[in-house]
Steps between C-alpha positions, in 0.01 A plus 500: 500500500657153537844641583335726757312200646818294509660724763180604687448357845203281591296775670554721205370227262201446726422869492487488122232233522311684775494818286398319184825585323588136444311175533619196694525314172733763361726473802499125465575502128781746539664296780474182297657670202793622721544149626505363142772754405716481814468157655697319229802707611438477882306180551300624804171318424475121542127453476238721331175550692188577301268717707232739372569873537314649796461857623228524758451841664639532855778254454846660548662321207195441280623356165872514569709211358697307764743209514526233778822325592476125443571421862271447799206698367263281299233588239247230430530339155855625434823301479696538828861381482704699752782490248541121527494221239348287779183713483493563127153337455351635823185713471348701787153402612432794728569867542712628784334773710756745361389419149145581595607834651693587189181438302282699738744791462422498127836360382489281184759222519647440156791270579725328752866595543821305516675397827785280615399138585276520805647851562801341669766705321561875462474480119238451232650230275308176547580210267125456428442846358848640432651829625330832539730780375557834669340780299799727567755251364379187330799297605447561870288344771190651641563331842206324642296329565245761387716588199237438235264749661775759564622486143145529356431811702842657421441428125161668506299186415265566799512770766528255787527127559461258792802366691582328826785508748641226724845646525521805274324373185302823452778740594801353318345503154348842569855628561652347185205591274448856631144474631345550844465187717328494838501197728200537740474409865450134585128420479406818310398304188335157528668183376189284512299300445767253385776630737478642848861508618794490255822462699339638815385815324824590326321504161286800390313603189486836321626649173761683291378842387611797297363753749476516882131589488422181303668285761309683777160482325550129420586425864182685601306268269660176615588549870313341785496161660280230348284267711723266704833663412768421759642853492353847479696820449426803722203696366575804283373839613404618149562408139849431386427709196438801723822421685699506175386858446579616855836653597683271747627770738847472640614138512783338696677282243783257574726450199747221421716440189753254646371138482518276803700244302764742383420461131598768250225738404512627146626866495197616306275355765694682774463819302118464467477414868690817590281702260194356667635597846553852373154513349339378826695764694397767256138393554543561872550155632755399765736239354782338688704182472347213691366153445301234686684228686644243255352154484822334618587134475188385686277711272659369178471143629128573572449644151641179346261292708193710422563543129602136486170407664315711247673312213406168660143622523500591128610149404249340734217722392551442127563123546157470663330719248660340193450145629870419518843650519705640212708298266866612471434665164198692647697744717810711457837406658478782753148411607594134537798594715288729716232233543765243592659735753169601649400138585759503769319786687304365788181644644692583814769688302232692312320608815817583690612708201169681487531577872850640451374724222210617714756607758680686232174664394442627857850654505436665162171639630705676763715657230188665355429669831800726416458518117209525264668325207821321398662587168742284300551428129250229400782299350872576478584429136362560146300229320708188436523334156227254417592147606725606791242407765404163360618176656650230283516118515871527595442786751131516596548758775713735290218758494505535877867592491457740214197666665736619773646745247189720526281375795690667784256731681283268709182531297371194688473712821161613365380144463633383832347785699190538282579874463418685175774611266535659164751538214491842346670572156708803599795492264701332224848357458756614246335272232158655563369190680258572786612508866247443776512621857342287776302625801395273785217623720350394831230234524179629352675810374398506132347844546834660582671320209241622256529857632877497445477323166249762377733779617802339329304443178402870493856614579681260260249364248582171326190445279667674203792259485478261203695178450749575219510136385137510382325666204 
Protein backbone atom coordinates (compact mmCIF):
# COMPACT_ATOMS: atom_id res chain seq x y z
CA UNK A 1 0.00 0.00 0.00
CA UNK A 2 2.83 2.43 0.79
CA UNK A 3 4.40 2.06 -2.66
CA UNK A 4 0.98 2.68 -4.20
CA UNK A 5 0.53 5.76 -1.99
CA UNK A 6 3.98 7.03 -2.91
CA UNK A 7 2.99 7.57 -6.54
CA UNK A 8 -0.68 8.42 -6.03
CA UNK A 9 -1.72 12.02 -6.64
CA UNK A 10 -3.25 14.21 -3.93
CA UNK A 11 -6.86 13.86 -5.05
CA UNK A 12 -6.38 10.10 -5.16
CA UNK A 13 -5.09 10.09 -1.58
CA UNK A 14 -7.96 12.32 -0.44
CA UNK A 15 -10.41 9.90 -2.04
CA UNK A 16 -8.98 7.05 0.04
CA UNK A 17 -9.73 9.06 3.17
CA UNK A 18 -13.20 10.02 1.93
CA UNK A 19 -14.07 6.35 1.26
CA UNK A 20 -12.64 5.16 4.56
CA UNK A 21 -9.91 3.11 2.86
CA UNK A 22 -7.16 5.01 4.66
CA UNK A 23 -7.05 7.39 7.60
CA UNK A 24 -5.36 10.82 7.57
CA UNK A 25 -2.93 9.47 10.13
CA UNK A 26 -1.98 6.60 7.84
CA UNK A 27 -1.29 9.04 4.99
CA UNK A 28 0.80 11.18 7.33
CA UNK A 29 2.79 8.26 8.75
CA UNK A 30 3.52 6.90 5.27
CA UNK A 31 4.72 10.31 4.00
CA UNK A 32 6.98 10.81 7.01
CA UNK A 33 8.47 7.36 6.52
CA UNK A 34 9.21 8.16 2.86
CA UNK A 35 10.87 11.40 3.90
CA UNK A 36 13.01 9.55 6.47
CA UNK A 37 14.10 7.10 3.76
CA UNK A 38 14.62 9.51 0.86
CA UNK A 39 15.54 12.91 2.25
CA UNK A 40 19.04 11.92 3.43
CA UNK A 41 19.83 11.34 -0.27
CA UNK A 42 18.03 14.39 -1.69
CA UNK A 43 17.93 16.98 1.10
CA UNK A 44 14.61 18.56 0.19
CA UNK A 45 13.32 19.27 3.71
CA UNK A 46 14.91 22.02 5.80
CA UNK A 47 12.38 22.24 8.63
CA UNK A 48 9.90 19.63 9.89
CA UNK A 49 6.43 20.89 10.76
CA UNK A 50 4.41 18.99 13.33
CA UNK A 51 0.73 19.29 12.52
CA UNK A 52 -2.03 16.85 13.51
CA UNK A 53 -3.58 14.72 10.77
CA UNK A 54 -6.93 16.08 9.58
CA UNK A 55 -9.52 14.78 7.17
CA UNK A 56 -12.73 16.69 7.51
CA UNK A 57 -15.49 15.81 5.02
CA UNK A 58 -16.01 18.25 2.17
CA UNK A 59 -12.39 19.38 1.99
CA UNK A 60 -10.82 18.60 -1.39
CA UNK A 61 -7.50 17.45 0.09
CA UNK A 62 -8.63 16.22 3.51
CA UNK A 63 -5.69 14.54 5.25
CA UNK A 64 -3.18 14.84 2.38
CA UNK A 65 0.47 15.53 3.40
CA UNK A 66 1.92 18.73 1.95
CA UNK A 67 5.21 20.66 1.95
CA UNK A 68 5.67 24.45 1.89
CA UNK A 69 8.68 26.18 0.36
CA UNK A 70 10.66 28.15 2.95
CA UNK A 71 10.21 31.42 1.09
CA UNK A 72 7.51 34.13 1.36
CA UNK A 73 4.76 31.91 2.82
CA UNK A 74 4.87 31.90 6.61
CA UNK A 75 3.44 29.42 9.11
CA UNK A 76 3.14 30.68 12.67
CA UNK A 77 5.53 29.06 15.13
CA UNK A 78 7.90 27.63 12.51
CA UNK A 79 11.44 28.66 11.63
CA UNK A 80 11.48 30.86 8.53
CA UNK A 81 14.91 31.35 6.96
CA UNK A 82 14.42 31.94 3.21
CA UNK A 83 17.64 29.96 2.78
CA UNK A 84 19.79 32.59 4.51
CA UNK A 85 22.18 32.37 7.47
CA UNK A 86 21.05 35.93 8.24
CA UNK A 87 17.60 34.55 9.18
CA UNK A 88 18.70 31.28 10.76
CA UNK A 89 17.04 32.12 14.12
CA UNK A 90 13.94 33.78 12.66
CA UNK A 91 10.55 32.30 13.64
CA UNK A 92 7.24 33.26 12.02
CA UNK A 93 4.64 34.83 14.28
CA UNK A 94 1.72 34.74 11.85
CA UNK A 95 0.19 32.67 9.07
CA UNK A 96 0.06 33.97 5.53
CA UNK A 97 -3.41 33.90 3.99
CA UNK A 98 -2.22 31.18 1.61
CA UNK A 99 -1.22 29.01 4.60
CA UNK A 100 -4.74 29.36 5.95
CA UNK A 101 -6.21 28.40 2.59
CA UNK A 102 -3.97 25.32 2.43
CA UNK A 103 -5.31 24.31 5.83
CA UNK A 104 -8.92 24.97 4.87
CA UNK A 105 -8.44 22.72 1.84
CA UNK A 106 -7.53 19.91 4.24
CA UNK A 107 -3.79 19.78 3.54
CA UNK A 108 -1.50 18.75 6.39
CA UNK A 109 1.83 20.59 6.23
CA UNK A 110 4.62 18.27 7.40
CA UNK A 111 7.70 20.25 6.42
CA UNK A 112 9.32 23.20 4.67
CA UNK A 113 11.44 22.80 1.57
CA UNK A 114 14.83 24.10 0.49
CA UNK A 115 15.38 27.20 -1.65
CA UNK A 116 18.25 29.38 -2.82
CA UNK A 117 19.02 32.35 -0.57
CA UNK A 118 15.99 34.69 -0.80
CA UNK A 119 15.06 32.87 -4.03
CA UNK A 120 17.50 35.05 -5.94
CA UNK A 121 19.22 32.27 -7.90
CA UNK A 122 17.90 29.54 -10.25
CA UNK A 123 19.35 26.78 -8.05
CA UNK A 124 18.61 25.13 -4.71
CA UNK A 125 22.00 25.07 -2.99
CA UNK A 126 22.03 27.58 -0.12
CA UNK A 127 25.03 27.64 2.19
CA UNK A 128 22.72 27.50 5.23
CA UNK A 129 21.04 24.21 4.34
CA UNK A 130 23.22 22.66 1.65
CA UNK A 131 22.20 21.48 -1.83
CA UNK A 132 19.05 19.67 -2.86
CA UNK A 133 19.87 16.87 -5.31
CA UNK A 134 17.93 16.04 -8.44
CA UNK A 135 16.09 12.70 -7.99
CA UNK A 136 16.94 11.69 -11.57
CA UNK A 137 20.69 12.16 -11.10
CA UNK A 138 22.02 12.89 -7.63
CA UNK A 139 24.96 14.87 -8.97
CA UNK A 140 22.77 17.35 -10.86
CA UNK A 141 20.90 20.52 -9.96
CA UNK A 142 17.15 20.76 -9.52
CA UNK A 143 17.22 24.37 -10.74
CA UNK A 144 15.27 26.72 -8.51
CA UNK A 145 14.36 28.41 -6.53
CA UNK A 146 11.51 25.93 -5.82
CA UNK A 147 13.91 23.01 -6.22
CA UNK A 148 13.26 21.43 -2.83
CA UNK A 149 9.55 21.19 -3.54
CA UNK A 150 10.05 19.90 -7.10
CA UNK A 151 12.47 17.20 -5.99
CA UNK A 152 10.20 16.07 -3.15
CA UNK A 153 7.27 15.62 -5.53
CA UNK A 154 9.38 13.91 -8.19
CA UNK A 155 10.75 11.50 -5.55
CA UNK A 156 7.30 10.57 -4.30
CA UNK A 157 7.70 12.04 -0.80
CA UNK A 158 4.43 13.96 -1.20
CA UNK A 159 2.03 14.26 -4.15
CA UNK A 160 2.40 18.04 -4.39
CA UNK A 161 4.28 20.88 -2.72
CA UNK A 162 4.09 24.65 -2.60
CA UNK A 163 6.33 26.87 -4.72
CA UNK A 164 6.50 30.46 -5.93
CA UNK A 165 7.71 32.20 -9.06
CA UNK A 166 9.30 35.64 -9.52
CA UNK A 167 11.12 34.78 -12.73
CA UNK A 168 10.60 31.07 -13.45
CA UNK A 169 11.13 29.54 -9.99
CA UNK A 170 8.16 27.17 -10.34
CA UNK A 171 8.67 26.25 -13.97
CA UNK A 172 12.44 25.69 -14.17
CA UNK A 173 12.60 23.07 -11.39
CA UNK A 174 9.41 21.48 -12.75
CA UNK A 175 11.24 20.99 -16.06
CA UNK A 176 14.42 19.51 -14.58
CA UNK A 177 12.59 17.31 -12.05
CA UNK A 178 9.88 16.01 -14.40
CA UNK A 179 6.76 17.34 -12.65
CA UNK A 180 3.95 19.70 -13.63
CA UNK A 181 4.43 23.36 -12.75
CA UNK A 182 1.85 26.07 -13.34
CA UNK A 183 2.49 29.76 -12.73
CA UNK A 184 -0.92 31.45 -12.25
CA UNK A 185 -2.07 34.86 -13.44
CA UNK A 186 -0.94 37.88 -11.42
CA UNK A 187 -3.28 38.35 -8.47
CA UNK A 188 -4.89 34.89 -8.73
CA UNK A 189 -3.44 33.78 -5.37
CA UNK A 190 -3.04 36.26 -2.47
CA UNK A 191 0.36 37.31 -1.12
CA UNK A 192 -0.96 38.88 2.10
CA UNK A 193 -1.26 39.81 4.81
CA UNK A 194 2.49 40.42 5.02
CA UNK A 195 2.98 41.28 1.36
CA UNK A 196 0.75 43.07 -1.10
CA UNK A 197 2.99 43.77 -4.06
CA UNK A 198 6.23 41.88 -4.65
CA UNK A 199 8.12 43.53 -7.53
CA UNK A 200 4.92 45.11 -8.87
CA UNK A 201 3.11 41.79 -9.04
CA UNK A 202 5.84 39.78 -10.76
CA UNK A 203 5.78 37.20 -7.92
CA UNK A 204 3.05 34.55 -7.71
CA UNK A 205 2.31 31.52 -5.51
CA UNK A 206 1.18 28.02 -6.41
CA UNK A 207 2.67 24.50 -6.44
CA UNK A 208 4.56 21.66 -8.08
CA UNK A 209 2.32 18.64 -8.68
CA UNK A 210 2.42 15.12 -10.06
CA UNK A 211 -0.88 15.47 -11.92
CA UNK A 212 -2.65 18.25 -13.78
CA UNK A 213 -5.87 17.74 -11.84
CA UNK A 214 -4.08 18.29 -8.51
CA UNK A 215 -2.74 21.64 -9.72
CA UNK A 216 -6.20 22.64 -10.92
CA UNK A 217 -7.99 21.58 -7.75
CA UNK A 218 -5.41 23.30 -5.54
CA UNK A 219 -5.80 26.53 -7.49
CA UNK A 220 -9.57 26.23 -7.03
CA UNK A 221 -8.96 26.03 -3.28
CA UNK A 222 -6.50 28.92 -3.04
CA UNK A 223 -7.56 31.39 -5.76
CA UNK A 224 -9.27 34.68 -5.08
CA UNK A 225 -8.20 38.09 -3.90
CA UNK A 226 -7.92 38.72 -0.19
CA UNK A 227 -9.20 41.90 1.46
CA UNK A 228 -7.14 44.89 0.32
CA UNK A 229 -5.07 43.07 -2.32
CA UNK A 230 -3.61 45.48 -4.91
CA UNK A 231 -4.33 43.10 -7.82
CA UNK A 232 -7.15 40.75 -8.73
CA UNK A 233 -7.09 38.25 -11.58
CA UNK A 234 -10.09 38.07 -13.95
CA UNK A 235 -12.81 35.83 -12.46
CA UNK A 236 -12.92 32.22 -13.62
CA UNK A 237 -16.08 30.95 -15.30
CA UNK A 238 -16.03 27.55 -13.57
CA UNK A 239 -13.68 25.36 -11.58
CA UNK A 240 -10.19 24.79 -12.89
CA UNK A 241 -10.62 21.10 -12.07
CA UNK A 242 -13.54 20.95 -14.52
CA UNK A 243 -11.42 22.77 -17.09
CA UNK A 244 -8.63 20.18 -16.77
CA UNK A 245 -11.14 17.50 -17.78
CA UNK A 246 -12.52 19.46 -20.75
CA UNK A 247 -11.12 19.11 -24.31
CA UNK A 248 -9.50 22.37 -25.42
CA UNK A 249 -10.88 22.43 -28.97
CA UNK A 250 -8.60 23.57 -31.77
CA UNK A 251 -5.93 25.96 -30.51
CA UNK A 252 -3.72 28.39 -32.41
CA UNK A 253 -0.25 27.76 -30.99
CA UNK A 254 2.86 29.77 -31.79
CA UNK A 255 6.05 27.73 -31.44
CA UNK A 256 9.68 28.80 -31.05
CA UNK A 257 12.83 26.72 -30.53
CA UNK A 258 15.44 29.35 -31.45
CA UNK A 259 16.42 31.55 -28.45
CA UNK A 260 16.52 35.33 -28.86
CA UNK A 261 20.12 35.38 -27.66
CA UNK A 262 21.33 32.84 -30.17
CA UNK A 263 22.37 30.27 -27.54
CA UNK A 264 22.78 26.62 -28.47
CA UNK A 265 19.80 24.47 -27.55
CA UNK A 266 20.64 20.90 -26.57
CA UNK A 267 19.76 18.50 -29.44
CA UNK A 268 17.56 16.35 -27.18
CA UNK A 269 15.56 19.43 -26.23
CA UNK A 270 15.08 20.29 -29.90
CA UNK A 271 13.92 16.71 -30.48
CA UNK A 272 11.36 16.81 -27.65
CA UNK A 273 10.15 20.20 -28.89
CA UNK A 274 9.62 18.77 -32.37
CA UNK A 275 7.87 15.73 -30.91
CA UNK A 276 5.60 18.07 -28.98
CA UNK A 277 4.76 20.05 -32.11
CA UNK A 278 3.89 16.78 -33.87
CA UNK A 279 1.75 15.68 -30.92
CA UNK A 280 -0.12 18.99 -30.88
CA UNK A 281 -0.74 18.74 -34.60
CA UNK A 282 -1.98 15.15 -34.22
CA UNK A 283 -4.40 16.40 -31.55
CA UNK A 284 -5.83 18.84 -34.07
CA UNK A 285 -4.16 22.08 -33.05
CA UNK A 286 -2.78 24.64 -35.48
CA UNK A 287 0.92 25.13 -34.77
CA UNK A 288 3.18 27.53 -36.62
CA UNK A 289 6.47 29.22 -35.97
CA UNK A 290 6.02 32.63 -34.34
CA UNK A 291 6.99 34.49 -31.18
CA UNK A 292 6.10 37.67 -29.32
CA UNK A 293 8.16 40.77 -29.91
CA UNK A 294 11.54 40.49 -28.12
CA UNK A 295 12.24 42.65 -25.10
CA UNK A 296 15.09 44.47 -26.84
CA UNK A 297 17.72 46.62 -25.16
CA UNK A 298 15.21 48.88 -23.44
CA UNK A 299 13.34 45.88 -22.05
CA UNK A 300 16.45 44.20 -20.72
CA UNK A 301 17.57 47.47 -19.12
CA UNK A 302 14.11 47.68 -17.53
CA UNK A 303 14.34 44.13 -16.21
CA UNK A 304 17.64 44.93 -14.52
CA UNK A 305 16.05 47.95 -12.87
CA UNK A 306 12.92 46.12 -11.67
CA UNK A 307 14.68 42.98 -10.45
CA UNK A 308 17.39 45.17 -8.94
CA UNK A 309 14.70 47.13 -7.13
CA UNK A 310 13.21 43.87 -5.87
CA UNK A 311 16.59 42.83 -4.45
CA UNK A 312 16.95 46.22 -2.75
CA UNK A 313 13.50 45.74 -1.24
CA UNK A 314 14.49 42.29 0.11
CA UNK A 315 17.51 43.76 1.88
CA UNK A 316 15.52 46.71 3.24
CA UNK A 317 12.62 44.51 4.36
CA UNK A 318 14.77 42.06 6.30
CA UNK A 319 17.01 44.78 7.75
CA UNK A 320 13.93 46.34 9.30
CA UNK A 321 12.47 43.05 10.44
CA UNK A 322 15.71 41.68 11.89
CA UNK A 323 16.63 44.97 13.56
CA UNK A 324 19.80 45.49 11.55
CA UNK A 325 21.61 44.55 8.38
CA UNK A 326 23.56 41.35 7.77
CA UNK A 327 27.15 40.78 8.75
CA UNK A 328 29.46 39.73 5.88
CA UNK A 329 29.40 36.12 7.06
CA UNK A 330 25.58 36.10 7.16
CA UNK A 331 24.98 36.14 3.41
CA UNK A 332 26.43 34.37 0.40
CA UNK A 333 28.84 36.06 -2.03
CA UNK A 334 26.24 36.19 -4.78
CA UNK A 335 23.60 37.73 -2.51
CA UNK A 336 26.09 40.31 -1.23
CA UNK A 337 27.00 41.25 -4.80
CA UNK A 338 23.34 41.52 -5.83
CA UNK A 339 22.49 43.66 -2.79
CA UNK A 340 25.47 45.90 -3.50
CA UNK A 341 24.49 46.28 -7.15
CA UNK A 342 20.86 46.92 -6.32
CA UNK A 343 21.62 49.87 -4.04
CA UNK A 344 22.51 51.87 -7.13
CA UNK A 345 18.97 51.50 -8.52
CA UNK A 346 17.01 54.71 -7.95
CA UNK A 347 13.26 54.96 -7.45
CA UNK A 348 13.05 56.77 -10.77
CA UNK A 349 14.91 53.97 -12.57
CA UNK A 350 12.65 51.37 -10.99
CA UNK A 351 9.46 53.16 -12.05
CA UNK A 352 10.78 53.94 -15.52
CA UNK A 353 11.73 50.30 -15.92
CA UNK A 354 8.31 49.20 -14.76
CA UNK A 355 6.65 51.53 -17.26
CA UNK A 356 8.80 50.12 -20.10
CA UNK A 357 7.81 46.58 -19.14
CA UNK A 358 4.16 47.60 -19.03
CA UNK A 359 4.51 48.82 -22.61
CA UNK A 360 6.02 45.46 -23.48
CA UNK A 361 3.08 43.75 -21.77
CA UNK A 362 0.60 45.65 -23.92
CA UNK A 363 2.47 44.59 -27.07
CA UNK A 364 2.48 40.98 -25.88
CA UNK A 365 -1.28 41.17 -25.23
CA UNK A 366 -1.65 42.02 -28.91
CA UNK A 367 0.26 38.85 -29.83
CA UNK A 368 -2.40 36.82 -28.01
CA UNK A 369 -5.10 38.24 -30.22
CA UNK A 370 -3.64 36.07 -33.00
CA UNK A 371 -2.55 33.06 -30.91
CA UNK A 372 -3.97 31.19 -27.94
CA UNK A 373 -0.62 29.96 -26.57
CA UNK A 374 3.11 30.25 -27.13
CA UNK A 375 5.23 27.06 -26.96
CA UNK A 376 8.97 26.85 -26.25
CA UNK A 377 11.18 24.46 -24.29
CA UNK A 378 11.05 25.49 -20.61
CA UNK A 379 14.84 25.54 -20.53
CA UNK A 380 17.38 24.75 -23.24
CA UNK A 381 19.84 22.39 -21.55
CA UNK A 382 19.85 19.35 -19.21
CA UNK A 383 20.43 19.78 -15.46
CA UNK A 384 23.85 21.20 -14.66
CA UNK A 385 26.22 19.60 -12.14
CA UNK A 386 25.75 20.69 -8.54
CA UNK A 387 27.83 23.72 -7.66
CA UNK A 388 27.86 25.17 -11.17
CA UNK A 389 25.34 27.89 -10.36
CA UNK A 390 26.88 29.05 -7.08
CA UNK A 391 28.82 32.27 -6.76
CA UNK A 392 32.21 32.25 -5.07
CA UNK A 393 34.19 34.82 -3.11
CA UNK A 394 36.49 35.25 -6.12
CA UNK A 395 33.63 35.33 -8.65
CA UNK A 396 30.36 36.10 -6.85
CA UNK A 397 28.33 36.58 -10.04
CA UNK A 398 29.55 33.37 -11.68
CA UNK A 399 26.11 31.75 -11.33
CA UNK A 400 24.49 34.43 -13.47
CA UNK A 401 26.85 33.64 -16.33
CA UNK A 402 26.41 29.90 -15.96
CA UNK A 403 22.62 30.23 -15.82
CA UNK A 404 22.72 31.49 -19.39
CA UNK A 405 23.59 27.93 -20.42
CA UNK A 406 19.99 26.84 -19.79
CA UNK A 407 17.82 29.96 -19.21
CA UNK A 408 17.28 31.00 -22.81
CA UNK A 409 13.53 30.99 -23.46
CA UNK A 410 12.23 34.15 -21.82
CA UNK A 411 10.44 32.53 -18.90
CA UNK A 412 10.28 35.96 -17.27
CA UNK A 413 7.74 37.07 -19.91
CA UNK A 414 5.08 35.44 -17.74
CA UNK A 415 6.14 37.48 -14.70
CA UNK A 416 6.45 40.75 -16.63
CA UNK A 417 3.03 40.45 -18.25
CA UNK A 418 1.32 38.67 -15.37
CA UNK A 419 0.18 35.97 -17.81
CA UNK A 420 -0.17 32.34 -16.69
CA UNK A 421 2.32 29.74 -17.92
CA UNK A 422 3.13 26.09 -17.36
CA UNK A 423 5.94 23.57 -17.73
CA UNK A 424 4.73 20.16 -18.86
CA UNK A 425 6.99 17.05 -18.63
CA UNK A 426 6.66 15.80 -22.20
CA UNK A 427 9.87 13.90 -22.85
CA UNK A 428 13.34 12.82 -21.79
CA UNK A 429 16.89 13.28 -23.01
CA UNK A 430 19.29 10.51 -24.00
CA UNK A 431 20.24 9.99 -20.32
CA UNK A 432 16.61 9.61 -19.28
CA UNK A 433 16.47 13.02 -17.58
CA UNK A 434 13.14 14.85 -17.90
CA UNK A 435 12.53 17.54 -20.51
CA UNK A 436 9.78 20.12 -19.95
CA UNK A 437 7.87 22.11 -22.54
CA UNK A 438 6.64 25.61 -21.71
CA UNK A 439 3.32 27.16 -22.68
CA UNK A 440 2.55 30.86 -22.10
CA UNK A 441 -1.12 31.86 -22.14
CA UNK A 442 -3.01 35.13 -22.22
CA UNK A 443 -3.80 37.13 -19.08
CA UNK A 444 -6.39 35.29 -16.99
CA UNK A 445 -6.10 32.25 -19.25
CA UNK A 446 -5.42 29.41 -16.80
CA UNK A 447 -8.55 27.60 -17.99
CA UNK A 448 -7.13 27.10 -21.47
CA UNK A 449 -3.77 25.99 -20.07
CA UNK A 450 -5.46 23.40 -17.86
CA UNK A 451 -7.54 22.15 -20.77
CA UNK A 452 -4.47 21.61 -22.92
CA UNK A 453 -2.42 20.18 -20.03
CA UNK A 454 -5.14 17.64 -19.32
CA UNK A 455 -5.27 16.65 -22.97
CA UNK A 456 -1.47 16.27 -23.13
CA UNK A 457 -1.41 14.25 -19.93
CA UNK A 458 -3.99 11.85 -21.36
CA UNK A 459 -2.19 11.62 -24.71
CA UNK A 460 1.34 11.22 -23.31
CA UNK A 461 1.12 10.25 -19.60
CA UNK A 462 4.11 11.00 -17.39
CA UNK A 463 2.89 9.76 -13.99
CA UNK A 464 4.44 6.33 -14.54
CA UNK A 465 7.98 7.65 -14.94
CA UNK A 466 10.18 6.94 -11.91
CA UNK A 467 13.56 8.53 -11.09
CA UNK A 468 16.14 5.82 -11.69
CA UNK A 469 18.53 7.28 -9.10
CA UNK A 470 16.17 6.43 -6.21
CA UNK A 471 15.14 3.15 -4.54
